[in-house]
VEXPA-57296 format. One record per residue (C-alpha): x negated, y, z negated; residue in three letters. Coordinates in steps of 0.001 Angstrom, whole numbers. Example, Ala and Ser with C-alpha at 12.3 -4.5 7.8 and 13.67 -1.06 7.14 Angstrom:
<sites>
SITE         x         y         z   rest
SITE    -12300     -4500     -7800    ALA
SITE    -13670     -1060     -7140    SER
</sites>
This chain:
<sites>
SITE         x         y         z   rest
SITE        -4        -2        -1    MET
SITE     -1496      3282       967    ARG
SITE     -1696      6212     -1386    PHE
SITE      -135      9198       361    SER
SITE       941     12577      -880    GLU
SITE      4079     12684     -2942    SER
SITE      7095     14366     -1304    PRO
SITE      7788     16033     -4637    TYR
SITE      4253     17449     -4894    ILE
SITE      4451     18598     -1268    ARG
SITE      7720     20391     -2143    TYR
SITE      6105     22062     -5160    VAL
SITE      3044     23123     -3136    LYS
SITE      5209     24700      -429    ASN
SITE      7155     26908     -2843    LYS
SITE      6768     30642     -2659    TYR
SITE      4914     32045     -4435    PRO
SITE      2425     29167     -4403    PRO
SITE      2238     27310     -7729    PRO
SITE      -709     27417    -10065    ASP
SITE     -3404     24955     -8845    PRO
SITE     -3683     23559    -12376    ASP
SITE        31     22725    -12315    TYR
SITE      -363     20827     -9013    VAL
SITE     -3428     19067    -10421    TYR
SITE     -1441     17964    -13471    GLU
SITE      1308     16615    -11223    LEU
SITE     -1240     14637     -9185    ASN
SITE     -2783     13237    -12374    VAL
SITE       633     12338    -13774    LEU
SITE      1592     10596    -10535    ARG
SITE     -1641      8616    -10511    ALA
SITE     -1164      7652    -14142    MET
SITE      2404      6529    -13491    MET
SITE      1206      4420    -10581    ARG
SITE     -1476      2889    -12778    GLN
SITE      1061      2136    -15492    GLU
SITE      3364       554    -12904    ASP
SITE       566     -1680    -11607    ARG
SITE     -1138     -2558    -14894    GLN
SITE      1442     -1685    -17557    GLU
SITE      -428      -566    -20687    ASP
SITE     -3679     -2352    -19765    VAL
SITE     -6579      -241    -18578    GLY
SITE     -6022      2950    -20497    TRP
SITE     -9096      4555    -21928    GLY
SITE    -11976      6701    -20925    GLY
SITE    -12502     10386    -21316    LEU
SITE     -9745     11844    -19161    THR
SITE     -7121      9115    -18692    TRP
SITE     -5878      8536    -22189    THR
SITE     -2497      7277    -23303    TRP
SITE     -1962     10471    -25270    GLU
SITE     -2619     12617    -22200    ARG
SITE      -224     10524    -20206    TYR
SITE      2532     10935    -22806    GLN
SITE      1871     14685    -23030    ARG
SITE      2126     15111    -19236    LEU
SITE      5331     13037    -19126    LYS
SITE      6857     15267    -21781    GLY
SITE      5659     18442    -20088    LYS
SITE      6961     17540    -16592    HIS
SITE     10190     15501    -16941    PRO
SITE     11439     16516    -13470    GLU
SITE      8227     15158    -11937    ALA
SITE      8581     11915    -13911    VAL
SITE     12032     11362    -12390    MET
SITE     10728     12124     -8889    ALA
SITE      7721      9814     -9255    PHE
SITE      9859      6997    -10670    GLU
SITE     12145      7330     -7649    ALA
SITE      9094      7173     -5338    GLU
SITE      7943      3965     -7028    LEU
SITE     11410      2433     -6628    ARG
SITE     11489      3393     -2936    TRP
SITE      8029      1949     -2361    GLU
SITE      8976     -1319     -4066    LYS
SITE     12130     -1569     -1971    GLU
SITE     10170      -880      1246    ARG
SITE      7648     -3553       271    GLU
SITE     10430     -6037      -523    ARG
SITE     12034     -5419      2887    LEU
SITE      8622     -5676      4560    ARG
SITE      8036     -9064      2919    GLN
SITE     11507    -10260      3958    GLN
SITE     10825     -9261      7557    ASN
SITE      7401    -10880      7606    LEU
SITE      8861    -14103      6197    GLU
SITE     11654    -14008      8750    ARG
SITE      9220    -13758     11650    TYR
SITE      6469    -15823     10022    GLY
SITE      7868    -19246     10935    CYS
SITE      5506    -21574     12807    PRO
SITE      5196    -21193     16549    SER
SITE      5835    -24268     18711    PRO
SITE      3303    -22881     21215    TYR
SITE       565    -22757     18575    ILE
SITE      1528    -26203     17252    GLN
SITE      1118    -27591     20748    GLU
SITE     -2386    -26122     21040    VAL
SITE     -3279    -27561     17623    GLU
SITE     -2643    -31023     19138    GLY
SITE     -5302    -30564     21804    TRP
SITE     -8642    -32384     21437    PRO
SITE    -11091    -30716     19059    GLU
SITE    -13511    -28317     20785    SER
SITE    -15104    -24947     20202    GLU
SITE    -13075    -23383     23038    ALA
SITE     -9823    -24735     21552    ARG
SITE    -10708    -23382     18126    ASN
SITE    -11416    -19909     19533    GLN
SITE     -8224    -19987     21597    TYR
SITE     -6234    -21056     18539    LEU
SITE     -7773    -18268     16464    LYS
SITE     -6897    -15704     19155    ASP
SITE     -3345    -17067     19483    LEU
SITE     -2774    -16809     15732    ARG
SITE     -4111    -13258     15686    ARG
SITE     -1969    -12293     18705    LEU
SITE      1183    -13668     17093    ARG
SITE       370    -12046     13750    ASP
SITE      -131     -8656     15384    VAL
SITE      3067     -9090     17369    MET
SITE      4993     -9912     14181    VAL
SITE      3592     -6829     12447    HIS
SITE      4436     -4756     15501    SER
SITE      7974     -6150     15549    LYS
SITE      8616     -5114     11933    VAL
SITE      7023     -1689     12455    GLY
SITE      3702     -2142     10679    TYR
SITE      1131     -1553     13331    ILE
SITE     -1550      1087     13370    GLY
SITE     -4141      2123     15905    TYR
SITE     -6497      -801     15204    ALA
SITE     -3780     -3437     15462    ARG
SITE     -2486     -1740     18590    GLY
SITE     -5920     -2062     20166    ALA
SITE     -6115     -5735     19158    ILE
SITE     -2636     -6327     20581    LEU
SITE     -3564     -4698     23880    GLY
SITE     -6793     -6684     24188    ARG
SITE     -5208    -10047     23359    LEU
SITE     -2107     -9330     25444    LYS
SITE     -4237     -8765     28536    SER
SITE     -6434    -11791     27766    ARG
SITE     -3503    -14179     27141    TYR
SITE      -444    -12864     29044    PRO
SITE      1306    -16241     29095    GLU
SITE       991    -16653     25318    ALA
SITE      2150    -13070     24794    HIS
SITE      5277    -13730     26845    GLU
SITE      6009    -16972     24960    VAL
SITE      5570    -15233     21572    PHE
SITE      7734    -12308     22689    ARG
SITE     10554    -14723     23546    LYS
SITE     10062    -16628     20280    GLU
SITE     10325    -13430     18262    LEU
SITE     13394    -12240     20172    GLU
SITE     15189    -15481     19325    ASP
SITE     14635    -15080     15586    LEU
</sites>
């Protein structure tokens, strides 16, 4: 999961007149602390700047931000749950790949099988909307190298 700017913090930063930089810094720290607490619960607190007391003080000082950050965490968890559902839905075994697995063992077969699995994986991620520049480049390269496999996988994924 990538760590992007909070919509709430972006809203605060775009207010006029601009907010105090220390206020925005406190919001960023609070958001990071809430994310840490969500991931690790109460494990991992300590150090010079990230103390439990500071966390509680910031939560008390910025209750509106706490509500916004809790909502962000809920949205992210829901997006991740839907992402996992989609990946499971399209992650069923491919008959085309299973056929290739039955071929006699060879280095060429192993490389072909590896490329087929990667092509199908990238196509699944593309289908559910999780493809970036790097995966797009991989998809383009493998699609041009194995057009028949790409067409078979495209039809398999359409049928699901």
